[in-house]
C-alpha positions, 0 to 999 in steps of 0.5 A, a space after each residue: 521493505 515489508 514491516 508489519 510489526 510482529 507479524 513479519 519477524 524478518 525484513 523482506 527486501 525485493 529489488 525491482 529494477 527500473 522498467 522491470 515488469 511481471 511483479 504483481 502486488 500479490 507477489 511483492 507483498 506475499 511474505 507480508 500477507 502470509 498471516 493475513 487473517 491476523 491483520 486488522 489494521 494497515 497504516 500506509 505512509 506515502 509522503 509523495 502521493 501526488 500523481 494519478 498513477 500513484 493513486 491508482 497503485 494505492 487503490 490496487 494495494 488497498 484492493 489486495 489488502 481487502 481481498 486477502 485480509 479477511 479481518 481487516 477493519 481499517 486502512 490508514 493513509 498518511 501523506 504530505 498534503 503540501 505536495 498536492 497541486 490544485 488539480 483535485 489531488 485531495 478529492 482523488 485521495 479522499 475517494 480512495 
């Protein structure tokens, strides 16, 4: 689901089945980024940011936002630290 406050008036739902491929971040978030020049801040809430692949996906999303949103000043990431192992997850997220 894409909810960008007043920038996107309709909720967009994209169903991706388990194991399905061929969906880029650009195509998945296309509707959200139509007015990308108006986006100055993005809040990402992911309570289960935990595994390496999840952090890599977050980085890919952030890269897309920086590329498409020319006026972007801030990306705020909110996650649940109590789910983190003592495997360096906090350092990995801090590096993002």
